[in-house]
matplotlib code that plots the C-alpha trace (Angstrom):
import matplotlib.pyplot as plt

x = [161.9, 161.9, 163.6, 160.3, 158.9, 161.9, 161.0, 157.4, 158.5, 161.0, 158.3, 155.7, 158.2, 159.1, 155.4, 154.2, 154.8, 152.2, 149.6, 150.4, 149.9, 146.5, 145.2, 147.2, 147.3, 144.6, 147.4, 148.5, 145.0, 144.6, 147.9, 147.2, 144.7, 147.0, 149.9, 147.7, 146.7, 150.3, 151.3, 148.5, 149.4, 153.1, 152.5, 150.3, 152.8, 155.7, 153.6, 152.8, 156.4, 158.2, 156.2, 156.2, 159.9, 160.8, 158.5, 160.1, 163.7, 163.1, 160.9, 163.9, 165.1, 164.6, 162.0, 164.5, 166.6, 163.8, 164.5, 168.2, 167.5, 165.1, 167.6, 170.4, 168.1, 167.2, 170.9, 171.9, 169.1, 170.3, 173.9, 173.1, 171.0, 173.8, 176.4, 174.2, 173.5, 177.2, 178.3, 175.8, 176.6, 180.3, 179.8, 177.6, 180.0, 183.0, 181.3, 180.2, 183.5, 181.6, 183.6, 186.9, 188.1, 189.1, 189.8, 187.5, 189.1, 190.7]
y = [111.5, 108.8, 111.0, 112.4, 108.9, 107.6, 109.2, 108.0, 104.5, 104.4, 105.6, 103.1, 100.3, 101.2, 101.2, 98.3, 95.6, 97.3, 97.4, 93.8, 92.7, 94.4, 93.6, 90.6, 89.7, 92.4, 94.9, 94.0, 94.3, 97.7, 98.9, 98.0, 100.8, 103.4, 102.1, 102.1, 105.7, 106.8, 105.1, 106.7, 110.2, 109.5, 108.4, 111.5, 113.9, 112.3, 112.5, 116.2, 117.1, 115.0, 116.0, 119.7, 119.7, 118.0, 120.4, 123.4, 122.3, 121.3, 124.2, 126.1, 123.1, 123.4, 121.0, 119.2, 118.1, 117.5, 113.8, 114.2, 116.9, 114.6, 111.8, 114.0, 115.2, 111.6, 110.6, 113.6, 112.6, 109.0, 110.0, 112.5, 109.8, 107.2, 109.7, 110.9, 107.4, 106.4, 109.6, 109.3, 105.6, 106.4, 109.2, 106.9, 104.0, 106.3, 107.8, 104.5, 102.8, 100.2, 100.9, 100.1, 103.7, 104.1, 101.6, 101.7, 103.0, 100.4]
z = [93.8, 96.4, 99.0, 100.4, 100.8, 102.8, 106.2, 105.8, 105.0, 107.9, 110.3, 109.0, 109.2, 112.8, 113.8, 111.7, 114.3, 116.5, 113.7, 112.8, 116.5, 116.6, 113.1, 112.0, 108.3, 107.5, 107.8, 104.3, 102.9, 104.6, 103.2, 99.6, 98.7, 100.2, 98.1, 95.0, 95.6, 96.2, 92.9, 91.1, 92.3, 91.7, 88.1, 87.4, 88.9, 87.0, 83.8, 84.3, 85.3, 82.7, 79.6, 80.6, 81.3, 78.0, 76.1, 77.8, 77.2, 73.6, 72.6, 71.0, 69.0, 65.3, 63.9, 61.6, 64.6, 67.1, 67.3, 67.9, 70.5, 72.3, 72.2, 73.6, 76.4, 77.4, 77.3, 79.5, 82.0, 82.1, 82.6, 85.3, 87.1, 86.9, 88.1, 91.0, 92.2, 92.0, 93.7, 96.5, 97.0, 97.1, 99.7, 101.8, 101.7, 102.4, 105.4, 106.9, 106.2, 104.3, 101.2, 102.8, 102.3, 106.0, 108.7, 111.8, 114.9, 117.2]

ax = plt.figure().add_subplot(projection="3d")
ax.plot(x, y, z, "-o")
ax.set_aspect("equal")
plt.show()
């Protein structure tokens, strides 16, 4: 979910020194409402997506096992997130030789 924000953050960080030179400390004050709005929209979208996704996935679960079904769904989501973060970190470190997988060319 944070992938779309990464290019915007990188661009803003690259240009921030110009804004700070022009506006000084007011740059932080100006950035706060934008951050609050982004967090508000992000929270609303996660709420809409998360609840709807869980209801859609669990709609076929029998009522007597609804609690167990919800727990298994949550567990599967957590495991998938942990595996994805580990795999992406491993690929990144392997490709940048930061993980020691390959020696840099001499």
